[in-house]
C-alpha positions as CSV (number, residue, x, y, z in Angstrom):
1,M,10.2,-3.3,-21.2
2,T,8.9,-2.2,-24.5
3,D,5.8,-0.4,-23.2
4,K,6.0,2.5,-20.8
5,L,4.5,2.1,-17.4
6,D,1.7,4.5,-16.6
7,V,2.2,6.4,-13.3
8,Y,0.6,9.3,-11.5
9,L,2.2,12.0,-9.4
10,E,1.0,13.5,-6.1
11,I,2.8,16.7,-5.7
12,G,3.1,18.6,-2.4
13,P,5.2,21.7,-1.6
14,K,7.9,19.6,0.1
15,R,7.4,16.0,-1.1
16,S,6.0,14.2,-4.1
17,F,4.7,10.6,-4.5
18,A,4.9,8.5,-7.7
19,G,2.5,5.6,-8.0
20,A,2.1,2.9,-10.6
21,L,-1.6,2.9,-11.8
22,D,-1.8,-0.8,-12.5
23,W,0.2,-1.9,-9.5
24,P,-1.7,-0.4,-6.5
25,G,0.5,-0.2,-3.5
26,W,3.7,0.6,-5.4
27,N,4.1,4.2,-4.4
28,R,7.3,5.9,-3.5
29,V,8.2,9.3,-2.2
30,G,10.8,11.9,-3.1
31,R,11.6,15.6,-2.5
32,S,10.7,16.3,-6.1
33,E,8.8,14.7,-9.0
34,E,12.1,13.4,-10.4
35,E,13.2,11.9,-7.1
36,A,9.8,10.2,-6.6
37,L,9.9,8.7,-10.1
38,Q,13.5,7.4,-9.5
39,A,12.5,6.0,-6.1
40,L,9.7,4.1,-7.8
41,V,12.2,2.6,-10.2
42,D,14.6,1.8,-7.4
43,Y,12.0,-0.2,-5.6
44,G,10.9,-2.1,-8.7
45,P,13.2,-5.0,-8.1
46,R,12.0,-5.2,-4.4
47,L,8.4,-5.4,-5.6
48,A,9.4,-8.1,-8.0
49,L,10.7,-10.2,-5.1
50,V,7.4,-9.7,-3.3
51,L,5.4,-10.8,-6.3
52,E,7.5,-13.9,-7.0
53,G,5.3,-17.0,-7.3
54,T,2.0,-15.0,-7.8
55,G,1.8,-15.7,-11.5
56,L,1.5,-11.9,-12.2
57,D,3.7,-10.6,-15.0
58,F,5.6,-7.9,-13.3
59,Q,8.7,-6.5,-15.0
60,P,10.4,-3.7,-13.1
61,P,11.4,-0.7,-15.2
62,A,15.1,-0.2,-15.8
63,S,15.0,3.6,-15.6
64,S,12.5,6.5,-15.2
65,D,12.6,6.8,-19.0
66,E,10.3,3.8,-19.0
67,L,7.6,5.6,-17.0
68,R,4.8,7.7,-18.4
69,V,3.2,10.3,-16.2
70,V,-0.5,10.3,-17.1
71,E,-1.9,12.3,-14.2
72,R,-0.7,14.9,-11.7
73,L,-2.5,15.6,-8.5
74,E,-2.0,18.4,-6.0
75,G,-0.7,17.0,-2.7
76,T,-1.8,17.8,0.9
77,R,-0.2,18.1,4.3
78,T,-0.4,14.3,4.4
79,T,1.7,14.1,1.3
80,D,4.4,16.4,2.8
81,F,4.2,14.3,6.0
82,G,5.2,11.2,4.0
83,A,2.0,9.3,3.1
84,P,0.1,9.3,-0.2
85,D,-3.2,11.0,0.2
86,M,-4.7,11.7,-3.3
87,M,-6.7,9.3,-5.4
88,P,-6.0,8.9,-9.1
89,T,-9.0,9.2,-11.4
90,Q,-8.8,5.5,-12.3
91,D,-9.6,4.5,-8.8
92,N,-13.1,5.8,-9.1
93,E,-13.9,2.9,-11.5
94,I,-16.1,0.1,-10.2
95,L,-14.1,-2.9,-9.1
96,D,-15.0,-5.8,-11.5
97,G,-14.5,-9.5,-11.1
98,A,-11.3,-9.7,-13.1
99,D,-9.6,-7.0,-11.2
100,L,-10.9,-8.3,-7.9
101,A,-8.9,-11.5,-8.4
102,R,-5.8,-9.6,-9.3
103,Y,-6.2,-7.2,-6.3
104,E,-6.7,-10.2,-4.0
105,T,-3.5,-11.7,-5.3
106,L,-1.6,-8.4,-4.8
107,L,-2.8,-7.8,-1.3
108,G,-2.1,-11.4,-0.4
109,A,1.5,-11.2,-1.7
110,Y,2.1,-7.9,0.2
111,W,0.8,-9.4,3.5
112,Q,2.6,-12.6,3.1
113,A,5.9,-10.8,2.6
114,F,5.2,-8.5,5.5
115,E,4.3,-11.3,7.8
116,A,7.3,-13.4,6.9
117,T,9.7,-10.5,7.5
118,A,8.0,-8.9,10.5
119,V,7.2,-12.0,12.5
120,G,10.6,-13.4,11.6
121,A,12.2,-10.2,13.0
122,I,10.4,-10.1,16.3
123,G,13.0,-9.8,19.1
124,R,15.7,-8.6,16.7
125,E,17.3,-5.1,16.9
126,L,16.4,-2.4,14.4
127,R,18.7,0.4,13.5
128,K,17.7,3.6,15.2
129,G,17.0,6.8,13.4
130,P,14.3,9.1,12.0
131,R,12.6,6.5,10.0
132,G,9.8,4.9,12.1
133,G,10.8,7.0,15.1
134,G,12.8,4.2,16.5
135,R,9.9,1.8,16.8
136,D,10.7,-1.8,17.4
137,V,9.3,-4.6,15.3
138,E,6.4,-5.3,17.6
139,A,5.4,-1.7,17.5
140,I,5.6,-1.6,13.7
141,I,3.3,-4.6,13.5
142,D,0.8,-3.0,15.9
143,H,0.9,0.2,13.9
144,V,0.3,-1.5,10.6
145,L,-2.6,-3.5,11.9
146,S,-4.3,-0.5,13.6
147,A,-3.8,1.6,10.4
148,E,-5.3,-1.1,8.2
149,A,-8.3,-1.4,10.5
150,S,-8.8,2.3,10.2
151,Y,-8.6,2.0,6.4
152,L,-11.3,-0.6,6.5
153,R,-13.6,1.8,8.2
154,R,-13.2,4.0,5.1
155,L,-15.0,1.2,3.3
156,G,-17.7,1.0,6.0
157,Q,-16.2,-2.2,7.3
158,K,-14.9,-3.2,10.7
159,V,-12.4,-5.6,12.1
160,E,-11.8,-6.3,15.7
161,L,-8.2,-6.7,16.8
162,D,-7.6,-9.1,19.7
163,E,-4.4,-8.1,21.6
164,G,-4.4,-11.6,23.1
165,E,-3.7,-13.1,19.7
166,D,-0.2,-13.5,18.3
167,A,0.9,-11.4,15.4
168,S,0.3,-14.0,12.7
169,A,-3.3,-14.6,13.9
170,Q,-4.0,-10.8,14.0
171,I,-2.6,-10.4,10.5
172,A,-4.7,-13.3,9.2
173,R,-7.8,-11.6,10.8
174,V,-7.1,-8.3,9.0
175,R,-6.2,-9.9,5.7
176,Q,-9.5,-11.8,5.7
177,A,-11.5,-8.7,6.6
178,E,-9.9,-6.9,3.6
179,L,-10.7,-9.7,1.2
180,D,-14.3,-9.8,2.4
181,A,-14.5,-6.0,1.9
182,L,-13.1,-6.2,-1.6
183,A,-15.6,-9.0,-2.5
184,A,-18.4,-6.8,-1.2
185,G,-17.1,-3.9,-3.3
186,A,-17.1,-6.1,-6.5
187,R,-20.8,-6.9,-5.7
188,G,-21.6,-3.2,-5.3
189,E,-22.3,-3.6,-1.6
190,L,-20.0,-1.0,-0.1
191,P,-21.6,2.3,1.0
192,E,-20.6,5.5,-0.8
193,R,-21.3,7.6,2.2
194,G,-20.6,7.1,5.9
195,P,-23.1,7.4,8.7
196,R,-22.3,11.1,9.1
197,G,-22.4,11.8,5.3
198,G,-18.6,11.6,4.7
199,K,-17.5,10.2,1.4
200,M,-16.1,6.6,1.7
201,W,-13.1,5.2,-0.3
202,P,-13.7,3.3,-3.5
203,A,-12.4,-0.3,-3.3
204,R,-9.7,0.4,-5.8
205,Y,-8.2,3.2,-3.8
206,F,-8.4,1.1,-0.7
207,V,-6.1,-1.4,-2.3
208,R,-3.7,1.3,-3.3
209,R,-3.5,2.9,0.1
210,A,-3.6,-0.2,2.2
211,G,-1.1,-2.0,-0.1
212,W,1.3,0.9,0.1
213,H,1.2,0.9,3.9
214,V,2.0,-2.8,4.2
215,L,4.8,-2.6,1.6
216,D,6.3,0.6,3.1
217,H,6.7,-1.0,6.6
218,L,7.9,-4.3,5.1
219,W,10.7,-2.4,3.4
220,E,11.3,-0.3,6.6
221,I,11.9,-3.4,8.6
222,E,14.2,-4.8,5.9
223,D,16.2,-1.6,5.8
224,R,16.5,-1.2,9.6
225,L,17.4,-4.8,10.5
226,L,20.8,-5.1,12.1
């Protein structure tokens, strides 16, 4: 890489997250700023595998020297719990048509990789331990789907999950709901406030948070498979 990759940091008392501004969803955690930045680098090759065949020009950095921190945000209890919770300034920008197509591609790649790994691992044993609290694959899939449905509500959108459907059908339902919501965002049709007056998420931040969650549990399954 000849150009540095712009990243932001979300810094809590116990944990910090590093996130790539132009690759929403690629966020990694560490006990310090330095650990978070190194974790981002370490997972670069894994993200490259997810993005194979998308046509997107992603080149993982070789070291943290190729990262440029452009924004630092104060973290929250959620940060220390292990989930990114703060929105970089860039995510307040309106989602335009060019970025809509790119974000659709990114989310599509994340979900495709998650589905292939998760559905393919149903019935297989996962290594026990603190990560995931010992959940099996089916429980991880259910968790991801329910969390993504809750994220959609932060856009003022809803998706109904049918427990009678198999995992692939439910994933397809959520994926389509997310694509529909992003398209509405690009048309300026998403509400800025909820029915009780709470501030909704911008579409760009939705992609960052929802994408991180899908990738994080994809990599959890990969790491825990026996």
